[in-house]
N, C-alpha and C positions, 0 to 999 in steps of 0.2 A: 631832823625833820628835813632839813635841805637834801642831806644825802638819800634818804627815803624818796624825796621829789623828784630828784635826779634820775634815780633807778626807774622809777613809774614813767617818766618822759621818755628814758631810753627804749624802755619796754615798749611802750605806745607807738613810739616811731618803728621800731621793729616791726610791729605789727600792720602798721600802715604800709610799710614798704612791699610788706608779702601779700597784703590785699592788692595793691597796685600792681604788682608783677604776676598775679593769676590766682588769686584768693585764697592764700594761705598755705595751709598742708597739701603737698602735691598727692594727687588720686593715684593709687596703685591701681595699674592694669596689665594684662598679660599679654595683649597684642603689640606688635612692633612699632616702632615710630619710622613713619613713612615721608618722603619729600620733604616739605619745609619744616617738619617736626623734629628733623634730625639736627643736634646740635653741635656735633663735631666738625670741626675744621677740615678735615679730611677723612677719607675711608678707603679701604682696600676693595675694590670694585670687581664684582663677577657678571658677567654676561648675561643675557636671557637664555643662551643654550648652556649656561654653567662655564663658559670660559673663562680664566683668570685674565683681567685687564690690567692689572696693577694698581698702584697708588694714586689717587684723584684728590685735588681738592674738590670740596663738597659744591661749588657753584659749577664746575666741570661735569662732574658726576650726574648732577641733576641736569643739565643741559643736554648730557649725553642721553638720558632717560628720557627727556622729552622730546627728542629728534625721533625716537622709536615708539611714541605714545603710550609710553609704560609708564611704571611706577618705581622709585627707589626705595628700597626697603631694607631696613636696619636690621640684618639676622644675627648679629653678634655685637652686641652694643659694648661688652667688657673686654673685647680683644684692642690690642694698639697696632695699629689704628683700627677703629671698627670696620667689622665687615659689611657690605652693602650690596645687595643685589637688585639687579633689573629685571622686573616680572609684572604680569598684571595682576595685581594684589587682589582685585575682586574675583577674578578667576581663581586666583590661590585659596580664598578663604571659603569659596564654594566647594571646591574639591575638598578641603579639610572638613566641611560639614557633611558631605556625602561620605567619606571615609568614616567618621565617628559614628553617623548613624548605621552604616553598614555593619560597624563593630558590635553597636548596641543590638542590633537584629539578631546576629549570631551568639550573643551573650547567653549563656543560661543561668539562671538564679535558681539557688538550692534552698527551698524554704525547710524550716524546722518547727514542726509541731510538737505540742507539749500534752503530755497525759498524765495527770497525778493520781495516784493509788494511795489508800491507808492501809496500814498494816494488817488491820482487822478487816479488810475487806470480804464480803460474802462472795459464794460462787457466780450468782446471777449479775452482780455489779462487774464481777471480774471478765465474764465473758462479753457483756456490753463494751467495756473499754478496749478488752483486745480486739473486738469487731473494728472499733475505731483506729486502733494501732493499724490493723490489716489494711484498712481502707487509705489511710494514709501512706503506707509504705508502697501499695500499689499505683499512687498517684506519682510516685517519685518524690517523695518528700522525706526527709529526715524524722526521725520521733525522739523526743527527750522523754524518757520516765523518770518519774519522781514520786517517790516514798516520802511522804509526810509524817514525822514522829511529833507526838505530842505528848509532854508531861513525862511519865515514867516509861513510856513507851520506849524511849531510848535505851532502856536497859536490855531490851531484847531486839536488837539491831537486825538480829540473823534472822527474823521473821520477814523483814523487807527485803533481804538479800534472797531469801526462798522464792519470793514474790517476782524477784527481777529475773532470777534465773529460771524459773517455771515459764515466764512469759517468754524469754529468750529462746527457749526450746520449743516453745509452740510455733514460734513465727520464724524458724531458722530457715524454712524455705524461700522464704522472701527477703531475708534480710542478713546481715552481719552486724557483730557487735562492735561498733567503730570506737566506743570508749566503755570500758569495763566499768561495774558497780564501784563506786567511791563515794563516802560519806562527806557532805558539806554542810556544817553546821546541825541543823536539826533535818536536814534532808539527805535521801541517798539517791544518786542520779545514774542514769546509763542511756547511753546514745544508741540508737539503732539507725544504720544506713541503708537503704535499698540495696538489692542486688540488681546488677546491669542486667538487662534482658537481651540475650544471644539471638541471633536470626535462625528461625526454625527450619532444617534443612528440607523438609517436606514443602515448603513454599517454592524453594529453588528447584525441586525437582518436577512440582507440577508445571512451574514457568518453562521447564524444557521440553517436558513433554505435549506442549500445545503445538509447535511447528511441527511435530512428528503426525498429530491428528491431522493437521491443516495439508500435510503432503500426502496421508493416506485417502482424504477426500478428494484432492486433484486427481489422484492415480484413479480411483474410483470413477471418476467423471470423466478420464480419457478411455477406460475400458467401456464405460456405457454409452459412448458417443457413436453413434451411427457411422458406419463406414460406407464411402462411394462404390457403387458397385464398379468392378474393373471392366474395360472394354473387353469385347469377345476377340478372340484370338483367332486371327486370319489362318486357316490352314496354308502350309508351304506348299507350293506346287514344284514337282521334281523336276529337274532340269533334264532334256532330253539328250540322250548319247548321240555319238557319231554316226552310228550303224543307223539308228532312228531317223537321223537326218538324211543319210544317203538314200534310204528307201523311199522317203516322202518325196525326194528328188525324182528318182526314177518313175514313180506312179504319175507324177505331173508331166514327164517327158511323154510318155505313153499316151496320156490322154490328150495331148497335144496332136 
């Protein structure tokens, strides 16, 4: 009993010490330690511009960060010594959140729809389910086709295979068979994937024809624009020859 009591006291004291030091089991977090939360006595310091500053004692590194009004962030805690960088941690977290949001925006998720058939399905039900398969494929989703067997229907599994092959042939223009028919327990499965749509060449040709039409309209407007009347040409006066000038001088002398 004394030994058991001693063990209990030791365990209780350890629990009390853990509670006093911060609340028992440490909480796991993915965020790095910053500023006063860094417990290492020294670190390898990286400046705000990415330059290597060397190994500093932790108080000196924190003082160096405080002088620049920035944070000291522990980016490699498992290194010896740990690697810390001077940065604006709030701005860093905001940029990381924006990058994650942008990545989620451009991320595409592929949906998988499931259609179940029975090996004794009639023609009307088959056509109805086939329309659902076509609708799912046109929306860009993959389609999982399941043939469900019951009881002694497993003896004639070829009937289910015939239905899957028939369906794959009917929708072959819209999809490809990603997973060939296979038997899993009492079900036979097949996976269809939609065909990626290629840009139509006609759309590109129409786009190139639009500027030509605009140029034709502009040329027509230029042709139909009124042309300003040109100024009337002044007839040129022929210059007098030397003989005519001499005759004129003689006549003027006789007149005098």
